[in-house]
BALOBA-1460 file (C-alpha; in Angstrom, 3 decimals):
// residues 274
<rec num="1" residu="m" x="180.671" y="54.266" z="135.468"/>
<rec num="2" residu="v" x="183.044" y="55.022" z="138.210"/>
<rec num="3" residu="p" x="183.380" y="55.147" z="141.746"/>
<rec num="4" residu="d" x="181.653" y="58.189" z="143.445"/>
<rec num="5" residu="d" x="185.172" y="59.770" z="144.684"/>
<rec num="6" residu="q" x="185.343" y="60.397" z="140.532"/>
<rec num="7" residu="i" x="181.828" y="61.235" z="139.415"/>
<rec num="8" residu="w" x="183.406" y="65.118" z="139.843"/>
<rec num="9" residu="d" x="186.246" y="64.334" z="137.207"/>
<rec num="10" residu="a" x="183.807" y="62.495" z="135.016"/>
<rec num="11" residu="i" x="181.544" y="65.726" z="134.910"/>
<rec num="12" residu="k" x="184.510" y="67.574" z="134.054"/>
<rec num="13" residu="q" x="185.492" y="66.116" z="131.326"/>
<rec num="14" residu="e" x="182.131" y="65.499" z="129.874"/>
<rec num="15" residu="c" x="181.526" y="68.965" z="129.818"/>
<rec num="16" residu="a" x="185.311" y="69.979" z="128.181"/>
<rec num="17" residu="d" x="184.805" y="67.328" z="125.454"/>
<rec num="18" residu="a" x="180.863" y="68.440" z="125.108"/>
<rec num="19" residu="a" x="181.983" y="72.465" z="125.132"/>
<rec num="20" residu="a" x="184.576" y="71.545" z="122.012"/>
<rec num="21" residu="n" x="182.163" y="69.960" z="120.567"/>
<rec num="22" residu="e" x="179.783" y="72.747" z="120.542"/>
<rec num="23" residu="p" x="180.763" y="76.299" z="120.999"/>
<rec num="24" residu="l" x="177.011" y="77.367" z="121.214"/>
<rec num="25" residu="l" x="176.962" y="75.707" z="124.443"/>
<rec num="26" residu="a" x="180.945" y="76.361" z="125.816"/>
<rec num="27" residu="g" x="180.139" y="79.617" z="128.569"/>
<rec num="28" residu="f" x="177.001" y="77.635" z="129.912"/>
<rec num="29" residu="l" x="179.100" y="75.113" z="130.631"/>
<rec num="30" residu="h" x="182.091" y="76.468" z="132.119"/>
<rec num="31" residu="t" x="180.063" y="79.254" z="134.436"/>
<rec num="32" residu="v" x="177.856" y="76.553" z="135.698"/>
<rec num="33" residu="v" x="180.730" y="73.514" z="135.906"/>
<rec num="34" residu="l" x="184.369" y="74.147" z="134.564"/>
<rec num="35" residu="s" x="185.050" y="76.656" z="137.219"/>
<rec num="36" residu="q" x="183.541" y="75.377" z="139.672"/>
<rec num="37" residu="p" x="185.316" y="74.528" z="142.599"/>
<rec num="38" residu="g" x="183.549" y="70.911" z="142.958"/>
<rec num="39" residu="l" x="179.770" y="68.873" z="142.266"/>
<rec num="40" residu="e" x="178.129" y="70.626" z="145.482"/>
<rec num="41" residu="d" x="179.061" y="74.171" z="144.240"/>
<rec num="42" residu="a" x="177.703" y="73.548" z="140.671"/>
<rec num="43" residu="l" x="174.436" y="71.843" z="142.089"/>
<rec num="44" residu="s" x="174.004" y="74.410" z="143.773"/>
<rec num="45" residu="l" x="174.356" y="76.891" z="141.110"/>
<rec num="46" residu="i" x="172.247" y="75.004" z="138.723"/>
<rec num="47" residu="l" x="169.179" y="74.566" z="141.242"/>
<rec num="48" residu="a" x="169.325" y="78.102" z="141.914"/>
<rec num="49" residu="a" x="169.344" y="78.931" z="138.673"/>
<rec num="50" residu="k" x="165.782" y="76.930" z="137.812"/>
<rec num="51" residu="l" x="164.602" y="78.398" z="140.567"/>
<rec num="52" residu="d" x="164.767" y="81.880" z="140.492"/>
<rec num="53" residu="n" x="162.674" y="84.361" z="140.418"/>
<rec num="54" residu="s" x="161.891" y="87.585" z="142.113"/>
<rec num="55" residu="t" x="160.673" y="86.636" z="145.559"/>
<rec num="56" residu="l" x="164.470" y="84.712" z="146.139"/>
<rec num="57" residu="p" x="166.559" y="85.325" z="143.343"/>
<rec num="58" residu="a" x="169.367" y="82.905" z="142.206"/>
<rec num="59" residu="l" x="172.111" y="84.281" z="144.807"/>
<rec num="60" residu="s" x="170.253" y="83.964" z="147.320"/>
<rec num="61" residu="l" x="169.097" y="80.098" z="146.505"/>
<rec num="62" residu="r" x="172.390" y="79.136" z="146.041"/>
<rec num="63" residu="d" x="173.118" y="80.223" z="149.461"/>
<rec num="64" residu="i" x="170.502" y="78.540" z="151.270"/>
<rec num="65" residu="i" x="171.081" y="75.187" z="148.901"/>
<rec num="66" residu="h" x="174.906" y="75.359" z="149.102"/>
<rec num="67" residu="d" x="174.836" y="75.930" z="153.087"/>
<rec num="68" residu="v" x="172.728" y="72.614" z="153.576"/>
<rec num="69" residu="i" x="174.433" y="70.186" z="150.833"/>
<rec num="70" residu="l" x="177.789" y="71.690" z="152.912"/>
<rec num="71" residu="e" x="176.170" y="71.078" z="156.282"/>
<rec num="72" residu="d" x="174.759" y="67.517" z="155.910"/>
<rec num="73" residu="e" x="177.142" y="64.728" z="154.814"/>
<rec num="74" residu="s" x="173.898" y="62.213" z="154.048"/>
<rec num="75" residu="i" x="172.799" y="64.666" z="151.349"/>
<rec num="76" residu="q" x="176.254" y="64.606" z="149.968"/>
<rec num="77" residu="r" x="176.371" y="60.971" z="149.696"/>
<rec num="78" residu="a" x="172.825" y="60.996" z="148.110"/>
<rec num="79" residu="i" x="173.552" y="63.220" z="145.545"/>
<rec num="80" residu="r" x="176.238" y="60.959" z="144.304"/>
<rec num="81" residu="a" x="174.034" y="57.683" z="144.446"/>
<rec num="82" residu="d" x="171.315" y="59.331" z="142.626"/>
<rec num="83" residu="l" x="173.392" y="60.410" z="139.854"/>
<rec num="84" residu="q" x="174.912" y="56.523" z="140.343"/>
<rec num="85" residu="a" x="171.123" y="55.711" z="139.846"/>
<rec num="86" residu="v" x="170.476" y="57.449" z="136.597"/>
<rec num="87" residu="v" x="173.497" y="56.523" z="134.693"/>
<rec num="88" residu="s" x="173.060" y="52.897" z="135.358"/>
<rec num="89" residu="r" x="169.543" y="52.128" z="135.107"/>
<rec num="90" residu="d" x="168.716" y="55.340" z="132.155"/>
<rec num="91" residu="p" x="169.774" y="54.166" z="128.472"/>
<rec num="92" residu="a" x="169.058" y="57.895" z="127.194"/>
<rec num="93" residu="c" x="172.115" y="58.869" z="129.896"/>
<rec num="94" residu="p" x="175.334" y="58.934" z="127.981"/>
<rec num="95" residu="g" x="176.968" y="59.775" z="131.307"/>
<rec num="96" residu="y" x="177.221" y="61.820" z="134.494"/>
<rec num="97" residu="a" x="176.999" y="65.259" z="133.499"/>
<rec num="98" residu="n" x="173.208" y="65.184" z="131.493"/>
<rec num="99" residu="p" x="171.526" y="64.605" z="134.669"/>
<rec num="100" residu="l" x="173.211" y="66.935" z="136.778"/>
<rec num="101" residu="l" x="173.021" y="69.453" z="133.922"/>
<rec num="102" residu="y" x="169.102" y="68.345" z="132.536"/>
<rec num="103" residu="f" x="167.424" y="65.761" z="134.382"/>
<rec num="104" residu="k" x="164.722" y="66.851" z="136.210"/>
<rec num="105" residu="g" x="164.065" y="63.967" z="137.675"/>
<rec num="106" residu="f" x="167.457" y="64.121" z="139.253"/>
<rec num="107" residu="q" x="167.201" y="67.813" z="139.534"/>
<rec num="108" residu="s" x="163.693" y="68.106" z="141.800"/>
<rec num="109" residu="i" x="165.049" y="65.604" z="143.874"/>
<rec num="110" residu="q" x="168.611" y="67.550" z="144.935"/>
<rec num="111" residu="a" x="166.355" y="70.696" z="145.320"/>
<rec num="112" residu="y" x="163.131" y="68.495" z="147.682"/>
<rec num="113" residu="r" x="166.554" y="67.270" z="149.433"/>
<rec num="114" residu="a" x="167.373" y="71.185" z="150.698"/>
<rec num="115" residu="a" x="163.239" y="71.440" z="151.336"/>
<rec num="116" residu="h" x="163.287" y="68.374" z="153.578"/>
<rec num="117" residu="y" x="167.036" y="69.656" z="155.362"/>
<rec num="118" residu="y" x="164.791" y="72.940" z="156.247"/>
<rec num="119" residu="w" x="161.510" y="71.163" z="157.080"/>
<rec num="120" residu="q" x="163.631" y="69.427" z="159.392"/>
<rec num="121" residu="h" x="165.160" y="71.360" z="160.586"/>
<rec num="122" residu="d" x="161.764" y="73.968" z="161.975"/>
<rec num="123" residu="r" x="162.144" y="76.443" z="158.891"/>
<rec num="124" residu="k" x="158.830" y="75.035" z="157.533"/>
<rec num="125" residu="p" x="158.241" y="78.127" z="155.408"/>
<rec num="126" residu="l" x="161.281" y="78.397" z="153.116"/>
<rec num="127" residu="a" x="160.719" y="74.729" z="153.613"/>
<rec num="128" residu="l" x="156.814" y="74.941" z="151.683"/>
<rec num="129" residu="y" x="158.357" y="77.939" z="149.915"/>
<rec num="130" residu="l" x="161.415" y="75.745" z="147.652"/>
<rec num="131" residu="q" x="157.981" y="72.999" z="147.561"/>
<rec num="132" residu="s" x="155.833" y="75.985" z="145.732"/>
<rec num="133" residu="r" x="158.806" y="76.662" z="143.148"/>
<rec num="134" residu="i" x="160.101" y="72.866" z="142.899"/>
<rec num="135" residu="s" x="156.389" y="72.366" z="141.522"/>
<rec num="136" residu="e" x="156.699" y="74.794" z="139.407"/>
<rec num="137" residu="v" x="159.487" y="74.739" z="137.657"/>
<rec num="138" residu="f" x="160.003" y="71.228" z="137.735"/>
<rec num="139" residu="a" x="156.040" y="69.593" z="138.005"/>
<rec num="140" residu="v" x="157.108" y="67.539" z="140.316"/>
<rec num="141" residu="d" x="155.864" y="68.411" z="143.872"/>
<rec num="142" residu="i" x="157.577" y="66.449" z="146.896"/>
<rec num="143" residu="h" x="156.122" y="67.757" z="149.986"/>
<rec num="144" residu="p" x="159.233" y="68.563" z="151.997"/>
<rec num="145" residu="g" x="157.813" y="65.796" z="155.354"/>
<rec num="146" residu="a" x="157.947" y="62.897" z="152.622"/>
<rec num="147" residu="r" x="161.172" y="60.841" z="154.088"/>
<rec num="148" residu="i" x="163.418" y="59.696" z="150.605"/>
<rec num="149" residu="g" x="166.851" y="57.143" z="150.523"/>
<rec num="150" residu="k" x="169.140" y="57.542" z="148.248"/>
<rec num="151" residu="g" x="170.161" y="55.686" z="144.545"/>
<rec num="152" residu="i" x="166.948" y="57.321" z="143.375"/>
<rec num="153" residu="m" x="165.471" y="57.770" z="140.209"/>
<rec num="154" residu="f" x="162.676" y="59.322" z="138.623"/>
<rec num="155" residu="d" x="162.538" y="58.539" z="134.621"/>
<rec num="156" residu="h" x="161.254" y="61.771" z="133.337"/>
<rec num="157" residu="a" x="159.154" y="63.018" z="136.177"/>
<rec num="158" residu="t" x="156.748" y="64.863" z="135.372"/>
<rec num="159" residu="s" x="153.888" y="65.054" z="137.504"/>
<rec num="160" residu="v" x="155.717" y="63.018" z="140.164"/>
<rec num="161" residu="v" x="152.971" y="63.991" z="143.850"/>
<rec num="162" residu="i" x="154.932" y="62.660" z="146.994"/>
<rec num="163" residu="g" x="152.670" y="63.027" z="149.899"/>
<rec num="164" residu="e" x="154.262" y="64.279" z="153.335"/>
<rec num="165" residu="t" x="154.624" y="61.245" z="155.391"/>
<rec num="166" residu="a" x="155.729" y="59.169" z="152.363"/>
<rec num="167" residu="v" x="158.567" y="56.980" z="153.304"/>
<rec num="168" residu="v" x="160.789" y="55.465" z="149.719"/>
<rec num="169" residu="e" x="163.818" y="53.585" z="151.000"/>
<rec num="170" residu="d" x="166.354" y="53.497" z="149.014"/>
<rec num="171" residu="d" x="167.476" y="52.133" z="145.392"/>
<rec num="172" residu="f" x="164.097" y="53.179" z="144.506"/>
<rec num="173" residu="s" x="163.117" y="53.743" z="140.409"/>
<rec num="174" residu="m" x="160.001" y="55.037" z="139.192"/>
<rec num="175" residu="l" x="159.156" y="56.788" z="135.707"/>
<rec num="176" residu="h" x="156.444" y="60.198" z="134.835"/>
<rec num="177" residu="e" x="152.819" y="60.592" z="136.583"/>
<rec num="178" residu="v" x="153.455" y="58.514" z="139.679"/>
<rec num="179" residu="t" x="151.389" y="59.197" z="142.802"/>
<rec num="180" residu="l" x="151.846" y="58.527" z="146.387"/>
<rec num="181" residu="g" x="148.978" y="59.832" z="147.647"/>
<rec num="182" residu="g" x="146.830" y="59.466" z="150.710"/>
<rec num="183" residu="s" x="143.221" y="57.781" z="150.510"/>
<rec num="184" residu="g" x="140.787" y="60.981" z="151.454"/>
<rec num="185" residu="k" x="140.665" y="63.876" z="154.458"/>
<rec num="186" residu="e" x="142.072" y="61.752" z="156.962"/>
<rec num="187" residu="g" x="145.230" y="63.297" z="158.913"/>
<rec num="188" residu="g" x="147.949" y="61.991" z="160.830"/>
<rec num="189" residu="d" x="150.215" y="59.171" z="159.218"/>
<rec num="190" residu="r" x="148.507" y="58.670" z="155.514"/>
<rec num="191" residu="h" x="150.755" y="58.620" z="152.822"/>
<rec num="192" residu="p" x="152.866" y="54.740" z="151.385"/>
<rec num="193" residu="k" x="155.676" y="53.566" z="152.688"/>
<rec num="194" residu="i" x="157.716" y="51.756" z="149.331"/>
<rec num="195" residu="g" x="160.596" y="48.967" z="149.876"/>
<rec num="196" residu="r" x="164.212" y="48.954" z="149.292"/>
<rec num="197" residu="g" x="164.021" y="48.105" z="145.375"/>
<rec num="198" residu="v" x="160.297" y="48.949" z="144.246"/>
<rec num="199" residu="m" x="159.744" y="49.731" z="140.718"/>
<rec num="200" residu="i" x="156.457" y="51.732" z="140.044"/>
<rec num="201" residu="g" x="155.481" y="51.810" z="136.043"/>
<rec num="202" residu="a" x="154.393" y="55.279" z="134.804"/>
<rec num="203" residu="g" x="150.927" y="56.522" z="135.353"/>
<rec num="204" residu="a" x="150.638" y="54.167" z="138.548"/>
<rec num="205" residu="k" x="148.568" y="55.692" z="141.737"/>
<rec num="206" residu="v" x="149.435" y="54.010" z="145.262"/>
<rec num="207" residu="l" x="147.081" y="55.551" z="147.934"/>
<rec num="208" residu="g" x="147.096" y="55.479" z="151.678"/>
<rec num="209" residu="n" x="149.158" y="54.889" z="154.834"/>
<rec num="210" residu="i" x="150.135" y="51.084" z="152.864"/>
<rec num="211" residu="r" x="153.271" y="49.122" z="152.604"/>
<rec num="212" residu="v" x="154.968" y="48.269" z="148.691"/>
<rec num="213" residu="g" x="156.825" y="45.338" z="150.532"/>
<rec num="214" residu="e" x="160.812" y="45.582" z="149.244"/>
<rec num="215" residu="g" x="161.292" y="44.596" z="145.863"/>
<rec num="216" residu="a" x="157.815" y="44.423" z="144.443"/>
<rec num="217" residu="k" x="157.075" y="45.934" z="141.108"/>
<rec num="218" residu="i" x="153.919" y="48.277" z="140.263"/>
<rec num="219" residu="g" x="152.670" y="47.887" z="136.508"/>
<rec num="220" residu="a" x="152.393" y="51.334" z="134.374"/>
<rec num="221" residu="g" x="148.666" y="52.602" z="134.905"/>
<rec num="222" residu="s" x="147.979" y="50.993" z="138.324"/>
<rec num="223" residu="v" x="145.945" y="52.122" z="141.155"/>
<rec num="224" residu="v" x="147.572" y="50.210" z="144.090"/>
<rec num="225" residu="l" x="145.000" y="50.365" z="147.737"/>
<rec num="226" residu="h" x="145.738" y="48.024" z="149.843"/>
<rec num="227" residu="e" x="149.073" y="46.496" z="150.251"/>
<rec num="228" residu="v" x="152.120" y="44.756" z="148.509"/>
<rec num="229" residu="p" x="153.710" y="41.598" z="149.770"/>
<rec num="230" residu="p" x="157.771" y="41.838" z="148.754"/>
<rec num="231" residu="h" x="158.661" y="40.444" z="145.535"/>
<rec num="232" residu="t" x="155.510" y="40.580" z="143.751"/>
<rec num="233" residu="t" x="154.097" y="42.075" z="140.473"/>
<rec num="234" residu="v" x="150.596" y="44.023" z="140.900"/>
<rec num="235" residu="a" x="149.246" y="45.329" z="137.965"/>
<rec num="236" residu="g" x="145.508" y="47.077" z="137.514"/>
<rec num="237" residu="v" x="142.779" y="49.055" z="138.448"/>
<rec num="238" residu="p" x="142.478" y="48.041" z="141.220"/>
<rec num="239" residu="a" x="145.783" y="46.410" z="141.080"/>
<rec num="240" residu="k" x="146.177" y="42.133" z="141.602"/>
<rec num="241" residu="v" x="149.095" y="40.037" z="141.807"/>
<rec num="242" residu="v" x="149.885" y="39.039" z="138.585"/>
<rec num="243" residu="n" x="153.323" y="37.493" z="139.161"/>
<rec num="244" residu="v" x="156.726" y="37.833" z="140.930"/>
<rec num="245" residu="p" x="159.196" y="40.188" z="139.113"/>
<rec num="246" residu="a" x="162.399" y="38.890" z="137.155"/>
<rec num="247" residu="s" x="164.958" y="39.959" z="139.591"/>
<rec num="248" residu="a" x="165.185" y="40.931" z="143.304"/>
<rec num="249" residu="l" x="165.185" y="44.404" z="142.853"/>
<rec num="250" residu="p" x="163.576" y="45.627" z="139.963"/>
<rec num="251" residu="a" x="164.477" y="49.006" z="140.916"/>
<rec num="252" residu="f" x="167.998" y="48.193" z="138.891"/>
<rec num="253" residu="d" x="167.346" y="46.295" z="135.339"/>
<rec num="254" residu="m" x="163.579" y="48.872" z="135.478"/>
<rec num="255" residu="d" x="162.107" y="46.224" z="133.244"/>
<rec num="256" residu="q" x="158.367" y="47.216" z="132.254"/>
<rec num="257" residu="s" x="157.331" y="44.388" z="130.644"/>
<rec num="258" residu="i" x="154.566" y="41.806" z="132.464"/>
<rec num="259" residu="d" x="154.411" y="38.837" z="130.608"/>
<rec num="260" residu="d" x="158.461" y="38.044" z="130.998"/>
<rec num="261" residu="d" x="158.630" y="38.009" z="134.671"/>
<rec num="262" residu="d" x="158.568" y="34.640" z="136.499"/>
<rec num="263" residu="e" x="155.774" y="32.298" z="136.828"/>
<rec num="264" residu="e" x="152.535" y="33.421" z="139.004"/>
<rec num="265" residu="p" x="153.039" y="32.529" z="142.284"/>
<rec num="266" residu="a" x="151.594" y="29.339" z="143.552"/>
<rec num="267" residu="g" x="148.054" y="29.826" z="144.916"/>
<rec num="268" residu="s" x="144.879" y="31.916" z="144.751"/>
<rec num="269" residu="v" x="147.004" y="35.007" z="145.669"/>
<rec num="270" residu="s" x="146.480" y="36.522" z="142.100"/>
<rec num="271" residu="e" x="142.713" y="36.998" z="142.934"/>
<rec num="272" residu="h" x="142.930" y="39.160" z="145.362"/>
<rec num="273" residu="t" x="141.870" y="43.106" z="144.717"/>
<rec num="274" residu="w" x="145.318" y="44.565" z="146.006"/>
């Protein structure tokens, strides 16, 4: 791990080493990283190449994404926080270059950030177009109206769905096939609100305008229909409280187990369907 202001130097060094070790990738690594002046430039180029099509080619997309990143310093901070999250939480990630170059979870979140910016600035047709392309390319469908914090990790990320009025606070981790969706046809504020430090296991579905409290953990494959208290673990279909997480912020340790957590909370709360 390195400080945020050293991430770009670390990425360049990792790419230089990779180019030396694998000549077949040397041209690619030089183009997208080693010849670029900064992280924002490299990321814009990579995302534009991924999202390129005949409607909006890569050159146009690069400007669309790059302008947003340079305009909004909060996005710049979020990019670095998301990189730190992946490097610190994913044992399959050997350095900072890999998420930038290859991890669609990281890439899809950054592309969403550009779409969200345009949604907020009343360019909704462009935002919705970007959402559609992100979904097609990455198999990650995040409505541009959703609000997502920083320090976010989507591990694997395939088939992630996040609805329009969902809110995800900082320091959040989840795996593939997670849905933060509505519970029916109602309009208005209809999607989940996820607290800081929450971890959601693969295939879980959280449905409706409910809150998942800070430091909660949701087991893989669970269906959550009611609010989850802070610092509790829920699992099952429908989900029930089973115990409490072993750490205050489960997103950081990514522990998928249930049996190894701390003992069940006192009282009969585990009998309640969550």
